[in-house]
Backbone as a chain_set.jsonl record, in Angstrom:
{"seq": "MSNTGRDKKLASFNCDEGLWDSFKSRCQQKGSTATATLTRFMQLYLDGSLDDLDIDPLDKRFDERVRASVDEYLATRQDALSSKVTVLSEKVAFLEGQLATYSSGSKAKAAIARKEPEFWFVQQRAKHLGVEISADQRMKIEMWANESYKERYGQIPQKQLYRGTQASVYPAKDVDILDATIMGVVRGG", "coords": {"N": [[0.853, -1.182, 0.0], [0.439, 2.229, -0.655], [0.866, 5.711, 0.128], [-1.745, 7.899, -0.69], [-2.649, 10.316, -0.136], [-3.766, 12.449, 2.551], [-4.573, 10.492, 5.264], [-5.33, 8.416, 3.568], [-5.004, 5.387, 1.736], [-3.593, 3.572, -0.933], [-4.896, 0.709, -2.23], [-4.333, -2.542, -3.479], [-5.29, -5.496, -5.242], [-5.508, -8.89, -6.371], [-7.634, -9.909, -8.982], [-10.051, -11.49, -11.031], [-10.09, -10.472, -14.38], [-12.429, -10.154, -15.979], [-14.394, -10.201, -14.009], [-13.721, -7.877, -12.578], [-14.117, -5.878, -14.55], [-16.889, -6.185, -15.006], [-17.818, -5.517, -12.47], [-17.014, -2.795, -12.227], [-18.529, -1.732, -14.306], [-21.142, -2.23, -13.401], [-21.133, -0.64, -11.106], [-20.973, 1.9, -12.293], [-23.424, 1.921, -13.637], [-25.099, 2.1, -11.479], [-24.57, 4.609, -10.659], [-22.224, 5.119, -9.268], [-18.793, 4.69, -8.167], [-16.112, 2.281, -8.504], [-14.307, 2.518, -6.398], [-15.766, 3.98, -4.435], [-17.858, 2.187, -3.971], [-16.514, -0.124, -3.049], [-15.371, 0.935, -0.747], [-17.649, 1.544, 0.758], [-18.637, -1.051, 1.047], [-16.617, -2.147, 2.69], [-17.028, -0.634, 5.036], [-19.612, -1.504, 5.778], [-19.093, -4.197, 6.172], [-17.315, -4.126, 8.3], [-18.93, -3.058, 10.341], [-20.554, -5.172, 10.878], [-22.772, -5.717, 9.346], [-22.525, -7.298, 7.121], [-21.8, -9.872, 7.879], [-22.275, -12.527, 7.091], [-21.137, -12.912, 4.618], [-18.694, -14.236, 4.238], [-19.264, -16.871, 4.632], [-19.5, -20.188, 3.599], [-21.863, -21.056, 1.261], [-22.684, -23.662, 1.03], [-22.26, -24.691, 3.428], [-23.427, -26.427, 6.257], [-24.365, -25.118, 8.535], [-25.083, -22.652, 7.51], [-27.277, -23.374, 5.891], [-29.024, -24.152, 7.919], [-29.461, -21.705, 9.176], [-30.737, -20.292, 7.127], [-33.083, -21.826, 6.836], [-34.178, -21.41, 9.379], [-34.665, -18.664, 9.242], [-36.562, -18.57, 7.171], [-38.611, -20.124, 8.328], [-39.253, -18.475, 10.496], [-40.192, -16.218, 9.139], [-42.451, -17.314, 7.804], [-43.964, -18.077, 10.033], [-44.677, -15.615, 11.109], [-46.342, -14.732, 9.152], [-48.365, -16.539, 8.985], [-51.066, -16.383, 9.966], [-52.188, -14.405, 8.298], [-51.803, -15.627, 5.821], [-53.321, -18.0, 6.112], [-55.924, -16.992, 6.385], [-56.242, -15.82, 3.893], [-56.083, -18.081, 2.286], [-58.396, -19.392, 3.107], [-60.384, -17.609, 2.209], [-59.863, -17.723, -0.535], [-60.426, -20.429, -0.997], [-63.172, -20.468, -0.474], [-64.052, -18.818, -2.544], [-63.298, -20.333, -4.768], [-64.929, -22.597, -4.393], [-67.437, -21.377, -4.678], [-67.255, -20.471, -7.351], [-66.973, -22.929, -8.653], [-69.472, -24.004, -8.131], [-71.061, -22.155, -9.525], [-70.139, -22.654, -12.108], [-70.997, -25.279, -12.486], [-73.737, -24.85, -12.395], [-74.231, -23.173, -14.61], [-73.191, -24.564, -16.692], [-73.308, -26.051, -19.889], [-73.128, -28.66, -20.425], [-74.166, -32.125, -20.586], [-73.844, -33.614, -18.263], [-73.865, -31.703, -16.23], [-76.457, -30.719, -16.513], [-77.913, -33.015, -15.914], [-77.174, -33.353, -13.262], [-78.306, -31.092, -12.137], [-80.98, -31.637, -12.63], [-81.369, -33.865, -10.995], [-81.127, -32.703, -8.517], [-83.321, -31.066, -7.932], [-85.042, -28.348, -6.444], [-87.272, -28.24, -3.572], [-89.288, -26.444, -3.856], [-90.315, -23.722, -6.038], [-89.595, -20.41, -7.208], [-90.948, -17.967, -9.449], [-88.948, -16.551, -10.94], [-86.681, -18.163, -10.537], [-87.468, -20.591, -11.731], [-87.897, -19.818, -14.376], [-85.318, -19.097, -15.116], [-84.103, -21.585, -14.811], [-85.348, -22.899, -16.884], [-84.172, -21.631, -18.922], [-85.071, -19.215, -19.906], [-85.523, -15.75, -20.331], [-87.166, -13.304, -18.455], [-89.222, -10.382, -18.149], [-89.962, -7.865, -15.64], [-92.678, -7.221, -15.8], [-93.64, -9.48, -17.148], [-93.054, -11.405, -15.226], [-94.823, -10.701, -13.163], [-97.281, -11.164, -14.473], [-97.043, -13.903, -15.016], [-96.956, -14.925, -12.4], [-99.468, -14.141, -11.463], [-101.257, -15.58, -13.183], [-100.367, -18.204, -12.769], [-100.949, -18.467, -10.079], [-103.742, -18.471, -10.218], [-104.191, -20.88, -11.585], [-103.13, -22.645, -9.736], [-104.872, -22.181, -7.627], [-107.217, -23.193, -8.706], [-106.587, -25.868, -8.698], [-106.077, -26.461, -5.956], [-107.766, -24.928, -4.38], [-106.904, -22.72, -3.067], [-104.541, -19.95, -3.053], [-100.958, -20.189, -3.698], [-98.443, -20.234, -1.072], [-96.606, -17.342, 0.116], [-93.264, -16.156, 0.041], [-90.216, -14.533, 1.062], [-88.247, -13.321, -1.525], [-85.325, -12.271, -2.734], [-85.679, -9.81, -1.434], [-88.368, -9.223, -1.885], [-91.791, -10.093, -1.501], [-92.903, -13.107, -2.798], [-94.764, -15.532, -4.69], [-94.561, -19.009, -3.95], [-93.972, -22.122, -5.384], [-94.671, -25.53, -5.014], [-92.458, -28.247, -5.899], [-93.792, -30.426, -6.979], [-95.828, -29.242, -8.361], [-94.785, -28.085, -10.578], [-95.5, -28.23, -13.206], [-97.633, -26.488, -13.581], [-96.386, -24.011, -13.28], [-94.401, -24.115, -15.312], [-95.989, -24.299, -17.679], [-97.335, -21.872, -17.549], [-95.248, -20.005, -17.581], [-94.068, -20.528, -20.141], [-96.272, -19.998, -21.752], [-96.706, -17.224, -21.321], [-94.254, -16.171, -22.161], [-94.214, -16.908, -24.832], [-96.222, -15.357, -25.684], [-98.824, -15.93, -25.172]], "CA": [[0.0, 0.0, 0.0], [1.197, 3.476, -0.671], [0.095, 6.891, 0.508], [-2.383, 8.63, -1.791], [-3.174, 11.558, 0.421], [-3.92, 12.452, 3.987], [-5.413, 9.419, 5.791], [-5.782, 7.548, 2.488], [-4.039, 4.381, 1.303], [-3.892, 2.913, -2.183], [-4.932, -0.724, -1.997], [-4.439, -3.31, -4.72], [-5.522, -6.913, -5.002], [-5.671, -9.667, -7.592], [-9.037, -10.2, -9.255], [-10.313, -11.887, -12.41], [-10.276, -9.26, -15.181], [-13.842, -10.053, -16.36], [-15.142, -9.848, -12.798], [-13.428, -6.479, -12.274], [-14.791, -5.047, -15.548], [-18.326, -6.244, -14.727], [-18.043, -4.775, -11.228], [-16.917, -1.356, -12.526], [-19.682, -1.386, -15.142], [-22.321, -2.208, -12.526], [-21.016, 0.56, -10.257], [-21.323, 3.06, -13.127], [-24.875, 1.865, -13.871], [-25.761, 2.512, -10.24], [-24.184, 5.987, -10.364], [-21.156, 5.121, -8.27], [-17.49, 4.266, -8.679], [-15.621, 1.07, -7.86], [-13.691, 2.915, -5.126], [-16.821, 4.329, -3.469], [-18.613, 0.971, -3.648], [-15.669, -0.981, -2.211], [-15.227, 1.593, 0.557], [-18.913, 1.329, 1.479], [-18.645, -2.466, 1.391], [-15.742, -2.369, 3.854], [-17.692, -0.068, 6.211], [-20.705, -2.403, 6.157], [-18.509, -5.443, 6.665], [-16.718, -3.872, 9.618], [-19.946, -2.849, 11.384], [-21.258, -6.429, 11.114], [-23.938, -5.873, 8.476], [-22.255, -8.29, 6.087], [-21.063, -10.969, 8.515], [-22.481, -13.823, 6.458], [-20.531, -12.977, 3.292], [-17.572, -15.164, 4.145], [-19.724, -18.22, 4.959], [-19.71, -21.049, 2.44], [-23.303, -21.332, 1.168], [-22.925, -25.097, 1.151], [-22.045, -25.015, 4.829], [-24.659, -26.881, 6.897], [-24.839, -24.077, 9.453], [-25.738, -21.642, 6.686], [-28.594, -23.941, 5.56], [-29.86, -24.094, 9.123], [-29.848, -20.309, 9.395], [-31.722, -19.941, 6.102], [-34.336, -22.476, 7.215], [-34.715, -20.714, 10.554], [-35.2, -17.378, 8.776], [-37.787, -18.842, 6.418], [-39.618, -20.545, 9.306], [-39.665, -17.289, 11.254], [-41.008, -15.409, 8.228], [-43.737, -17.981, 7.605], [-44.717, -18.046, 11.284], [-45.258, -14.282, 11.271], [-47.326, -14.515, 8.097], [-49.267, -17.685, 8.951], [-52.465, -15.977, 10.118], [-52.611, -13.718, 7.078], [-51.858, -16.611, 4.741], [-54.427, -18.938, 6.297], [-57.184, -16.313, 6.094], [-56.323, -15.674, 2.433], [-56.375, -19.403, 1.741], [-59.812, -19.65, 3.381], [-61.165, -16.782, 1.29], [-59.697, -18.281, -1.877], [-61.156, -21.694, -1.05], [-64.589, -20.146, -0.581], [-64.294, -18.301, -3.884], [-63.202, -21.471, -5.69], [-66.14, -23.391, -4.221], [-68.526, -20.612, -5.276], [-67.103, -20.504, -8.8], [-67.273, -24.282, -9.109], [-70.927, -24.111, -8.094], [-71.58, -21.374, -10.643], [-69.796, -23.363, -13.329], [-71.899, -26.427, -12.599], [-75.077, -24.346, -12.665], [-74.33, -22.573, -15.931], [-72.579, -25.432, -17.688], [-74.286, -26.568, -20.846], [-72.872, -30.083, -20.606], [-75.255, -33.002, -20.159], [-73.619, -34.034, -16.874], [-74.321, -30.625, -15.352], [-77.922, -30.672, -16.573], [-78.416, -34.183, -15.18], [-76.97, -33.095, -11.836], [-79.308, -30.107, -11.735], [-82.28, -32.31, -12.637], [-81.436, -34.736, -9.818], [-81.153, -31.914, -7.28], [-84.338, -30.034, -8.02], [-85.493, -27.88, -5.136], [-88.6, -28.663, -3.123], [-90.242, -25.448, -4.329], [-89.762, -22.81, -7.044], [-90.094, -19.064, -7.445], [-91.095, -17.756, -10.888], [-87.67, -16.165, -11.531], [-85.795, -19.333, -10.51], [-87.905, -21.593, -12.701], [-87.646, -19.266, -15.711], [-83.875, -19.227, -15.333], [-83.856, -23.017, -14.974], [-85.836, -23.263, -18.219], [-83.362, -20.918, -19.903], [-85.864, -18.126, -20.476], [-85.432, -14.467, -19.636], [-88.48, -12.663, -18.339], [-89.201, -9.016, -17.615], [-90.726, -7.715, -14.398], [-94.096, -7.313, -16.156], [-93.928, -10.888, -17.433], [-93.024, -12.128, -13.956], [-96.077, -10.438, -12.459], [-98.349, -11.839, -15.218], [-96.862, -15.344, -14.782], [-97.344, -15.224, -11.027], [-100.919, -13.982, -11.344], [-101.93, -16.687, -13.872], [-99.996, -19.456, -12.096], [-101.722, -18.493, -8.831], [-105.111, -18.862, -10.575], [-104.17, -22.321, -11.889], [-102.87, -23.319, -8.464], [-106.109, -22.057, -6.856], [-108.172, -24.144, -9.289], [-106.181, -27.215, -8.3], [-106.076, -26.673, -4.503], [-108.765, -24.117, -3.691], [-106.245, -21.566, -2.424], [-103.325, -19.541, -3.762], [-99.754, -20.696, -3.023], [-97.865, -19.387, -0.028], [-95.619, -16.341, -0.322], [-92.026, -16.082, 0.809], [-89.316, -13.46, 0.66], [-87.296, -13.682, -2.571], [-84.546, -11.087, -3.11], [-86.235, -8.607, -0.826], [-89.77, -9.018, -2.268], [-92.675, -11.239, -1.275], [-93.262, -13.759, -4.069], [-95.413, -16.84, -4.542], [-93.653, -20.139, -4.013], [-94.72, -23.251, -5.928], [-94.036, -26.821, -4.721], [-91.87, -28.914, -7.059], [-94.785, -31.334, -7.586], [-96.722, -28.444, -9.187], [-93.951, -27.356, -11.525], [-96.203, -28.221, -14.487], [-98.411, -25.24, -13.624], [-95.433, -22.916, -13.459], [-93.778, -24.229, -16.639], [-96.985, -23.973, -18.71], [-97.621, -20.439, -17.472], [-94.044, -19.267, -18.054], [-93.924, -20.673, -21.586], [-97.405, -19.314, -22.377], [-96.483, -15.763, -21.289], [-93.071, -15.852, -22.964], [-94.597, -17.067, -26.252], [-97.228, -14.346, -26.005], [-100.154, -16.543, -25.088]], "C": [[0.89, 1.232, 0.0], [0.288, 4.609, -0.265], [-0.487, 7.554, -0.726], [-2.949, 9.949, -1.298], [-3.309, 11.402, 1.91], [-4.939, 11.4, 4.4], [-5.982, 8.506, 4.704], [-4.66, 6.594, 2.125], [-4.509, 3.82, -0.034], [-3.81, 1.419, -1.928], [-5.012, -1.41, -3.355], [-4.64, -4.771, -4.352], [-5.685, -7.598, -6.352], [-7.137, -10.044, -7.752], [-9.146, -10.623, -10.715], [-10.683, -10.638, -13.214], [-11.741, -9.055, -15.58], [-14.71, -9.631, -15.185], [-14.959, -8.37, -12.477], [-14.154, -5.552, -13.258], [-16.299, -5.02, -15.311], [-18.675, -5.433, -13.488], [-18.024, -3.274, -11.493], [-18.129, -0.904, -13.354], [-20.948, -1.276, -14.302], [-22.299, -0.974, -11.613], [-21.42, 1.805, -11.038], [-22.829, 3.094, -13.386], [-25.646, 2.37, -12.656], [-25.371, 3.931, -9.825], [-23.088, 6.096, -9.327], [-19.835, 4.786, -8.969], [-17.088, 3.008, -7.942], [-15.027, 1.413, -6.49], [-14.751, 3.201, -4.061], [-17.587, 3.08, -3.032], [-17.801, 0.057, -2.739], [-15.487, -0.377, -0.817], [-16.488, 1.381, 1.39], [-19.045, -0.128, 1.921], [-17.8, -2.73, 2.641], [-16.389, -1.823, 5.131], [-18.809, -1.001, 6.704], [-20.169, -3.707, 6.745], [-17.952, -5.264, 8.076], [-17.77, -3.642, 10.7], [-20.835, -4.084, 11.587], [-22.455, -6.663, 10.213], [-23.756, -6.975, 7.434], [-21.51, -9.497, 6.638], [-21.179, -12.292, 7.775], [-21.829, -13.946, 5.098], [-19.427, -14.017, 3.181], [-17.952, -16.589, 4.525], [-19.956, -18.975, 3.662], [-21.193, -21.389, 2.366], [-23.635, -22.813, 1.276], [-22.735, -25.582, 2.583], [-23.386, -25.357, 5.486], [-25.228, -25.814, 7.844], [-25.567, -22.979, 8.694], [-27.143, -22.111, 6.314], [-29.536, -23.844, 6.742], [-30.338, -22.671, 9.385], [-30.9, -19.863, 8.373], [-33.072, -20.552, 6.451], [-34.987, -21.769, 8.397], [-35.328, -19.373, 10.144], [-36.504, -17.565, 8.024], [-38.909, -19.254, 7.363], [-40.15, -19.359, 10.096], [-40.58, -16.408, 10.396], [-42.397, -16.017, 8.054], [-44.597, -17.942, 8.866], [-45.375, -16.683, 11.483], [-46.35, -14.01, 10.265], [-48.42, -15.581, 8.084], [-50.734, -17.282, 9.046], [-52.984, -15.317, 8.849], [-52.752, -14.711, 5.929], [-53.055, -17.541, 4.9], [-55.772, -18.263, 6.025], [-57.344, -16.098, 4.59], [-56.655, -17.007, 1.782], [-57.85, -19.735, 1.945], [-60.694, -18.875, 2.407], [-61.07, -17.344, -0.13], [-60.447, -19.595, -2.022], [-62.653, -21.457, -1.209], [-64.931, -19.643, -1.983], [-64.245, -19.421, -4.919], [-64.463, -22.318, -5.604], [-67.342, -22.688, -4.868], [-68.461, -20.686, -6.799], [-67.373, -21.892, -9.366], [-68.778, -24.515, -9.134], [-71.569, -23.363, -9.257], [-71.328, -22.087, -11.967], [-70.727, -24.553, -13.546], [-73.306, -25.976, -12.967], [-75.22, -23.873, -14.11], [-73.719, -23.435, -17.039], [-73.641, -25.982, -18.619], [-74.094, -28.057, -21.099], [-73.992, -30.936, -20.051], [-75.08, -33.458, -18.716], [-74.136, -32.971, -15.912], [-75.847, -30.554, -15.343], [-78.536, -31.838, -15.803], [-78.284, -33.961, -13.681], [-78.008, -32.097, -11.327], [-80.676, -30.767, -11.653], [-82.436, -33.201, -11.417], [-81.601, -33.934, -8.527], [-82.182, -30.798, -7.356], [-84.784, -29.636, -6.625], [-86.897, -28.384, -4.811], [-89.676, -27.687, -3.577], [-89.514, -24.495, -5.273], [-90.391, -21.431, -6.937], [-90.147, -18.893, -8.964], [-89.731, -17.467, -11.533], [-86.716, -17.363, -11.601], [-86.173, -20.327, -11.603], [-87.66, -21.109, -14.134], [-86.166, -19.401, -16.063], [-83.509, -20.685, -15.58], [-84.274, -23.484, -16.371], [-85.042, -22.567, -19.325], [-84.097, -19.786, -20.6], [-85.653, -16.866, -19.646], [-86.81, -13.834, -19.617], [-88.3, -11.269, -17.749], [-90.002, -8.99, -16.313], [-92.227, -7.819, -14.674], [-94.494, -8.758, -16.426], [-93.955, -11.701, -16.146], [-94.338, -11.944, -13.209], [-97.238, -11.174, -13.131], [-98.275, -13.353, -14.977], [-97.347, -15.711, -13.385], [-98.861, -15.141, -10.863], [-101.652, -15.183, -11.976], [-101.611, -18.03, -13.22], [-100.755, -19.578, -10.772], [-103.165, -18.922, -9.101], [-105.184, -20.365, -10.847], [-103.98, -23.133, -10.614], [-104.15, -23.322, -7.62], [-107.173, -23.018, -7.386], [-107.861, -25.567, -8.821], [-106.387, -27.458, -6.802], [-107.097, -25.835, -3.729], [-108.162, -22.935, -2.943], [-104.993, -21.202, -3.222], [-102.097, -20.061, -3.009], [-99.241, -19.714, -1.974], [-96.888, -18.391, -0.64], [-94.425, -16.395, 0.619], [-91.187, -14.938, 0.264], [-88.326, -13.989, -0.372], [-86.62, -12.4, -3.041], [-85.209, -9.795, -2.662], [-87.698, -8.325, -1.161], [-90.564, -10.271, -1.96], [-93.082, -11.808, -2.63], [-93.905, -15.1, -3.772], [-94.375, -17.936, -4.717], [-94.472, -21.372, -4.386], [-93.984, -24.554, -5.611], [-93.528, -27.477, -6.008], [-92.87, -29.833, -7.75], [-95.758, -30.59, -8.497], [-95.955, -27.621, -10.229], [-94.598, -27.301, -12.91], [-97.013, -26.944, -14.665], [-97.487, -24.079, -13.974], [-94.825, -22.948, -14.854], [-94.748, -23.815, -17.743], [-97.258, -22.475, -18.728], [-96.439, -19.63, -17.992], [-93.962, -19.328, -19.573], [-95.072, -19.981, -22.32], [-97.188, -17.817, -22.426], [-95.32, -15.385, -22.192], [-93.405, -15.925, -24.462], [-95.707, -16.106, -26.664], [-98.65, -14.841, -25.9], [-100.894, -16.169, -23.905]], "O": [[1.966, 1.243, 0.598], [-0.935, 4.477, -0.311], [0.222, 7.749, -1.713], [-3.675, 10.618, -2.033], [-3.004, 10.348, 2.467], [-6.072, 11.426, 3.918], [-7.023, 7.883, 4.912], [-3.486, 6.959, 2.2], [-5.706, 3.617, -0.234], [-2.786, 0.916, -1.468], [-5.676, -0.921, -4.269], [-4.215, -5.223, -3.289], [-5.969, -6.946, -7.356], [-7.799, -10.445, -6.795], [-8.383, -10.137, -11.55], [-11.505, -9.837, -12.769], [-12.247, -7.934, -15.531], [-15.629, -8.824, -15.326], [-15.924, -7.682, -12.142], [-14.74, -4.551, -12.845], [-16.923, -3.963, -15.401], [-19.696, -4.745, -13.452], [-18.912, -2.554, -11.038], [-18.68, 0.172, -13.126], [-21.734, -0.344, -14.47], [-23.333, -0.346, -11.384], [-22.126, 2.668, -10.515], [-23.442, 4.161, -13.36], [-26.704, 2.985, -12.786], [-25.786, 4.407, -8.769], [-23.034, 7.075, -8.583], [-19.776, 4.624, -10.187], [-17.64, 2.692, -6.889], [-15.228, 0.673, -5.527], [-14.65, 2.726, -2.93], [-17.926, 2.936, -1.857], [-18.331, -0.479, -1.766], [-15.453, -1.103, 0.176], [-16.41, 1.076, 2.58], [-19.504, -0.41, 3.028], [-18.226, -3.453, 3.541], [-16.317, -2.457, 6.184], [-18.93, -1.252, 7.903], [-20.73, -4.247, 7.699], [-18.099, -6.137, 8.931], [-17.541, -3.989, 11.859], [-21.77, -4.042, 12.386], [-23.097, -7.709, 10.306], [-24.737, -7.518, 6.926], [-20.678, -10.084, 5.945], [-20.256, -13.105, 7.83], [-21.95, -14.995, 4.464], [-19.251, -14.617, 2.121], [-17.075, -17.43, 4.721], [-20.551, -18.438, 2.727], [-21.736, -21.955, 3.315], [-24.771, -23.169, 1.588], [-23.016, -26.737, 2.904], [-24.372, -24.647, 5.286], [-26.444, -25.642, 7.931], [-26.558, -22.437, 9.182], [-28.098, -21.34, 6.409], [-30.707, -23.497, 6.588], [-31.488, -22.459, 9.771], [-31.838, -19.144, 8.715], [-34.097, -19.875, 6.373], [-36.199, -21.555, 8.413], [-36.387, -18.993, 10.643], [-37.45, -16.802, 8.218], [-40.039, -18.788, 7.22], [-41.353, -19.251, 10.335], [-41.607, -15.918, 10.866], [-43.402, -15.313, 8.145], [-45.816, -17.791, 8.784], [-46.503, -16.604, 11.97], [-47.2, -13.149, 10.491], [-49.318, -15.523, 7.244], [-51.562, -17.786, 8.287], [-54.08, -15.626, 8.379], [-53.708, -14.643, 5.156], [-53.735, -17.84, 3.919], [-56.676, -18.901, 5.485], [-58.456, -16.182, 4.068], [-57.428, -17.053, 0.825], [-58.487, -20.298, 1.055], [-61.642, -19.426, 1.848], [-62.073, -17.431, -0.839], [-61.044, -19.85, -3.068], [-63.323, -22.15, -1.975], [-65.97, -19.996, -2.54], [-65.059, -19.453, -5.842], [-65.01, -22.716, -6.631], [-68.162, -23.329, -5.524], [-69.469, -20.931, -7.461], [-67.944, -22.015, -10.45], [-69.298, -25.15, -10.052], [-72.496, -23.862, -9.895], [-72.195, -22.119, -12.84], [-71.186, -24.797, -14.662], [-73.99, -26.632, -13.753], [-76.231, -24.15, -14.755], [-73.741, -23.048, -18.207], [-74.739, -26.334, -18.189], [-74.818, -28.651, -21.898], [-74.697, -30.512, -19.135], [-76.07, -33.668, -18.015], [-74.766, -33.289, -14.903], [-76.457, -30.353, -14.293], [-79.55, -31.677, -15.124], [-79.172, -34.333, -12.913], [-78.525, -32.241, -10.219], [-81.445, -30.502, -10.729], [-83.529, -33.288, -10.856], [-82.156, -34.438, -7.551], [-81.926, -29.691, -6.883], [-84.892, -30.476, -5.732], [-87.608, -28.89, -5.679], [-90.847, -28.054, -3.673], [-88.285, -24.452, -5.316], [-91.572, -21.299, -6.617], [-89.454, -19.608, -9.688], [-89.392, -18.065, -12.554], [-86.027, -17.554, -12.603], [-85.309, -20.842, -12.313], [-87.264, -21.889, -14.999], [-85.817, -19.777, -17.182], [-82.699, -20.985, -16.457], [-83.633, -24.352, -16.963], [-85.21, -22.867, -20.507], [-83.789, -19.439, -21.74], [-85.612, -16.914, -18.417], [-87.526, -13.826, -20.618], [-87.381, -11.005, -16.974], [-90.637, -9.976, -15.94], [-92.966, -8.422, -13.895], [-95.552, -9.21, -15.99], [-94.79, -12.592, -15.993], [-94.902, -12.904, -12.684], [-98.087, -11.745, -12.446], [-99.295, -14.006, -14.762], [-98.066, -16.694, -13.21], [-99.463, -15.982, -10.195], [-102.566, -15.737, -11.365], [-102.48, -18.897, -13.126], [-101.158, -20.677, -10.39], [-103.75, -19.655, -8.305], [-106.111, -21.042, -10.402], [-104.6, -24.182, -10.439], [-104.479, -24.321, -6.98], [-107.94, -23.59, -6.61], [-108.768, -26.364, -8.581], [-106.824, -28.54, -6.411], [-107.261, -26.032, -2.526], [-108.883, -22.221, -2.247], [-104.454, -22.022, -3.965], [-102.181, -20.343, -1.814], [-99.567, -18.527, -1.993], [-96.408, -18.572, -1.759], [-94.557, -16.643, 1.818], [-91.415, -14.444, -0.84], [-87.644, -14.984, -0.13], [-87.251, -11.547, -3.666], [-85.289, -8.821, -3.411], [-88.223, -7.286, -0.761], [-90.07, -11.384, -2.136], [-93.548, -11.078, -3.504], [-93.633, -15.725, -2.747], [-93.444, -17.817, -5.512], [-95.52, -21.641, -3.798], [-92.795, -24.674, -5.906], [-94.104, -27.283, -7.078], [-92.814, -30.006, -8.968], [-96.439, -31.21, -9.314], [-96.435, -26.587, -10.694], [-94.277, -26.418, -13.705], [-97.074, -26.385, -15.759], [-97.784, -23.275, -14.858], [-94.742, -21.911, -15.513], [-94.375, -23.065, -18.644], [-97.395, -21.877, -19.795], [-96.616, -18.68, -18.754], [-93.804, -18.297, -20.227], [-94.865, -19.433, -23.403], [-97.452, -17.189, -23.451], [-95.389, -14.388, -22.91], [-92.936, -15.106, -25.253], [-96.088, -16.042, -27.832], [-99.57, -14.251, -26.466], [-102.025, -16.617, -23.717]]}, "num_chains": 1, "name": "protein.A"}
């Protein structure tokens, strides 16, 4: 080492030429010089911030420290991760249900046919039949279906809350009344 100024020393060391050129280039890209970067590196190394640099990455102790760090990280994130997994699982289940409902495949239709509900609302049955109805058509269907139901049983069907509105509910065994009325109104009859 030789003196290069007050409290400064010129240091030299052997280094692969390609490594040195790449290092200088990277320093320039980052807006620094090789001297400034090496000086900062030495300061960080001396204050203990870079203690693990001289450890062989294949060293078993190093592996243990990495595992411990990863375990610690995962332990601190476990609650957040598990709640996200729960939310994602619920969304997947919902989407799978939607896919089965809207699937045009014969298996999905057979599954829907096997799991028919015990009762139907006009909107549900129209959707099940693959028909879109307007609010006016829904009211007309309900009015005429109630008349047919009354002819059969002597009273109108019960009403239940459906999407915030009281609507007539028809037992599955009387789906013929509902289907005939829906198709009659939709076809303009």
